[in-house]
N, C-alpha and C positions, 0 to 999 in steps of 0.2 A: 185076227189074219196073224199068222205067225210073221216076226221081223226077219229080214233077211240081212246077215251080218257076215263079217269076215272074220273069222276066229283064227290068229295065226298059229295057234299050238293046243295041245290037249290041255294044258295048266289053264288056259283062258277058257276053254270049253267047259271045264269045272268050275271056273270062277263065277260065269255068267249063269251056271245052273244054280249054284249056291246062292247067287244074288236074287235070281229069279224065285227061287223057294221061300227064301229068308223075306221077300217083299210079300210074296202071297200068303205067309204064314203070320208073319209079325208085322208088318205094316196095313196090309189089306184091314182087318179088322179093327184098327184105330182110327183110319184115316177120316172117316166121315164125323164123327165125333168131336174129333181135336180141331177139323176145321169150323164145324158148326158153333163151336163155344171157343175157338180162338185160343186154344190151348197150346202152348210152345212143348213138342213132345222131347224133352231133354234125354229122356231113357231110353228113345229110339237113337239116338246119335251114339249113345253108350253102346248099344246092342250093335249097330253096325260098326263102331270101333272095336270092340272086341271081337268081331270077325275079319278084320284087317282090312275093312272097305272105307276107312275114312283116311289112308297113307298109300293108295296103291300106287301113285306115279312117282314116288319117291325113292330114294337108295336106302337097298335092305340094310346096309350097316347102320343107318340112323332111327331102325324101327320101321321103313316104308315098306311097300310090297315089291317094287322094283320091276313092276308092269309098265309096259309101252303105254304111250298115252291114249293110242287107239283101243288098248283094253278097259282102260280105266273110263273112257268115254262111254263105252259098251255098257258098263257096270252102273254108270249114272243115269243112262238112259233107261235101264230097267227098273231102276228106282222109281225115276219120273214117270213111268207108265202107271206107277200104282200110287205114289204121292209126291207131286211136284214140289210142294215146301221144303219135304226132306231131301230131295235131290238137288235142290237150290242149296241148301245147307251144305252139302256134301261138297260141293262144287267152291261154295265161298270158304270153307275150311281149309281146301285144298289152296285156294287164292291166299290164305292168309299165312300160309306156310312159305309160300313161293319166296317171298323176299330172302327171308333167312336161308332158304337152301340153296338159293341160286348165288346170293351176294354176301353171304355171313362169310365170317373167317372159320377155320378150322374149328378154333377154341368155342367160339359161339355156336356152332353147329353141334359141337360135342356136348355142350353144355345143355343147350335147349330143345335142339330139334327132337330127340329120342322122347321126351315128354311130349311135345306138339304132336307127334305122330302116332303115339302108343294107344289111343283110341279112348282114353279117358277123359281127355281136355278137348276143347272145343274153340276156335279160334272165330274172330271176325276182322272185316279189313275196312278201315278208316281213310276213306279219301275224299268224297264228295261232300260239299258245303251246301248250304240251303242257297246261296248266292252263286255257287261256282260248280253247279253240276256236271256240264260238257266241258268246263275251263278250268281243269284242275290247277292251271298255273296261276290263276284268281284265287287261292285260296287265302284264307286269314289266320288260319291257326297257324300258332308260332311257336318256337323252342328257342329260349333263350339261354346259352350256355351260363353256367354259374358253377365255376370250379369243376369237379367231377360230375357234375349232374347237367341236365337241360330241365329247364323248367317250362313245361307246356300249358298254354291257355287256347281256347276255341273251343268249336262246336263242330261236330262231323254228323251230317244228317244221313238218313237212309241207310242206317248200318244194321246189316242183318246179323242177328243174334246179338243184338244190343242190350245189355242188361243180362246177358245168360252165357255170354261167352267167358272164357278162361284168361284169354289174352287179345289183344288186338293190335294189330299191324296198322301203325299211323302216321300217314304223311302230314308232315307239320314244314313250316317257312322257318328256315334258320338265315336267310338273308333277304334284302328287300327289292333288289334286282338282280338280272342276268338269267341265264338261262340253268344257272346253279344254285337256284335259290331255295330249292324244298329238298329235305331229308327224310328217311324213314326209319323210324322207331318200333321196337318190340315193346309194348306196354302191358304188363301183367292186371290184369281185371281190378286186382285188390290194393292197387298203388292208391295212396289218399289223393283226392282231388278227381279221380274218375268217376264220373255220374252218369247214370243212365236215365233218360226221361221215360215216362210212360210210352208204351209202344204205340206207333200209328195204328188207327182203324182203316184196313185196307181194303179195297174192293176185291182183291182175291190174294191167294196163298196166306191165309188169317192163320193158319197154324204155325207160319214163320214169323218170329217177332223181329221187327223193324223199328229201331227207335234211333233218334238223335243222343249221341254219347258228348257230352260237356267234360273238358277239360280246365281244372281250377286251379292253377298253381300245381299242377301234377309234377313231381321231380322225379326223372328218369336217370338212371346212371349212363354215364357217357358209353360205357361198354352195350349199352341197349341200342345204342345207334347201329343199324344195318347198313354196310356199305360204308363210303366217304360221305361227308358232308357236302350236301347239294348234289347227291346222285339219285335223290328221291324218285324224281319223276322219271328218271331211265328206268327205275325198278319198277314203278307203277304201271308204265307202258307196257313193258316186257310181262308183268304179271297179266295185265288185262286181255293180252293176247291170248295166255291160257285160259282166263277166266271167260273169255266168249265163246272159246271151245265146250268149255262146261256148259254155259248157257245154251249154246245151241244143241248140246244132247240132251238137256232138260228140255228143250223144245220138242225135239222129235220124240222122247219119251212121253211127254204130253200129248201130242197129236195122235201117237200111236195107241195110248191108252182110248182117246175118244173115239178112233176109228174102231178099235176092239168093242167099245160099247154099243157103237152104230150098228156094227155087223150084227150082232147077237139079236140087236130088237129087230132089225130088219128082216133077219129069219122068222123071229117068233110071231111079228105082227103081221095080220092077215088084213086085207082088203078086198073086195069083189073076189074074194073065195080063193087067194091066194097069196104067200108070203110077199111084202111089200118089195123085198130084193129082187123079184122076178120081173117088176115093173121097171122097163127101161130107162125111163127118166131118173127113177132113184137109182138104178144100178149104175148110171153115167156119175151120179154126184160121188158114190162109193169109189168108182174107179178112180175120178181125179183127187180124192182124199188119200186112197191108198199110192198113188203116183206122188203125190206130195210129201209123204213120210218118207218114201223110199230115195226122192231126191233130196231132202234134208240129211237123211242120214248116211248117203253117198257122198255128200259135199264136206259133212262134218268128218266124216272119217279119212277122206283124202288130204283134208288141211291137215289132221293129225298124223297121218305117215310121215307128212313133210317135216313135221316138228321131232317124231321119233328118228329121222334120218339125219338130224341137225342142220337142216335147210331153213332159210326165211320162210315163214309162214303167217307173218301179221296180214297181209291183205287176204289171203287164203281164211284166215279165222275170221275177218269181218264179212267176207262172203258168205261164210256158212251160219255166222250169227245173223245175217240179214235175212237170208233164205230160210234158216229154220224156223225164227221166231215169225217171220211175215206167213210162213206156211202153216205155223201151229196156230196164228189166228183164225186163218180160213178154215182148217179141218174141224177145230173146236165150234166154230160160228156152223159149220155144215152138219155136225153132228148134231146139234141142236135142231136145225131143219129137219134132218131125217127122223128124229123124234116126236117132232110135231109139237102140238102142244104139251104132251108130257115131259119132253127135252125143256121147258120152260119151267118146269118144277122142280122142287128139291128132292122129288122122288126118285131121281136119277142124278147120275154125277155129271153128265155133260154140261149143266149149266155153269157148275163151278170150274170146270176145265175151261170153258169159253172165259170166265171171269180172270183165271190165271194166267190165260195166253197173252191176254193184254200186256203184262208188264215185262212181259219177256221182249218187247220190242222197246222196252224203256231203258233197262238197265244193263250195265257192262258198257256203256254207251248207246245213246238211242240210234235207231235205225238210220236216221237223218248224219249221223257222225259216221255209220259204218261207210254209207255211200261217198261221204268225203274223202274217207281213207281210202275206199276202192279206186275212186276219180284221182287222187293224188297218186296213187302206184300205176295207174293207167297211163297218166300225163309222163310218167319217168320211165315207163315202157316204150320199147321201139316198134311193138306187136299192139295190135286190137286187142288182143286177149293175153291172159297171164298162161305161160304154158312152163312145164317143170323144167325146160332147158334155159329159161330166163333167168332161172336162178343158179346158175352154175353146173348143171348137171344136163344129162341128157339118157335117153332109154335106146338101146343098141337095136 
């Protein structure tokens, strides 16, 4: 089923077309083998980087694509419909660049951002720890000032691209108490004392390397601190708002891919002398799947438009992440059901889509955390629902 999208310009139309073509020609032939063998597709990211697809939402003056977030998310969705592991990697790379792009000094951005956005380098984001997943304020990784350096010690869990990244954006404790206890650091991967453990053996997204990154007396120059000392949690939370939209678009693309496969199968498979899509019971399942995909897409792009207008979008990002990832779990499960016994085998990709969908409900903040964020926003609103004019604007 063709995706319904709002494309704001001819340039965006061309960009979506380029991404779709690249995904079909470069990604689709590789995905099954890479996921089955749990191989990290580093060269695929270089291909995307050379096509300018790793830096779309960032300023052109630093080598970015200068695209609205709405367009960038549609690119991520196109990639996810073919290869979710790679789409997650694109989102994580964008997140790893966010701190520098949004909070770095002019000198820092001039020095590092062009290389980070140029397409050859790949970033990773180090916030979570084994004991402090949903509570980053409880992190134990520490950065101690030593002259013109900080010395970092600790371990960051669940790091996407761990062991393959060229740089890490690391949150570390610079104080023991208070709301400004965490700071943000840009850490090159070749820094002595930066060590990646073997990758986790995961249920899904097996082509995406996820590892614990250990920092053992890793010395980082003071000039690699992003923002002020103690500003790290503010940087992290602002970045996660963007990252949640990225994961929402990945989940939407994953669900779209599952729907596409289910539709093809339902048109070809016959029972009782006719294609199974002509049986009302199954057609209703497919209709619900299509409605869920379109609801996910609309919710995600609505939040992106707020961001593009410079309006608050934190709650809307949580809504999008919650809806899109819950819908992806339902749609991919239904895709397996549509294919029946065949869907439970590895002869078809829908079983992989179902395994991949589960983690979407967990990372970038579990969906229980998203509900806490949404509930808090509702308590602070004087309306039962959140509307555009609640945020300082209105429609004429």
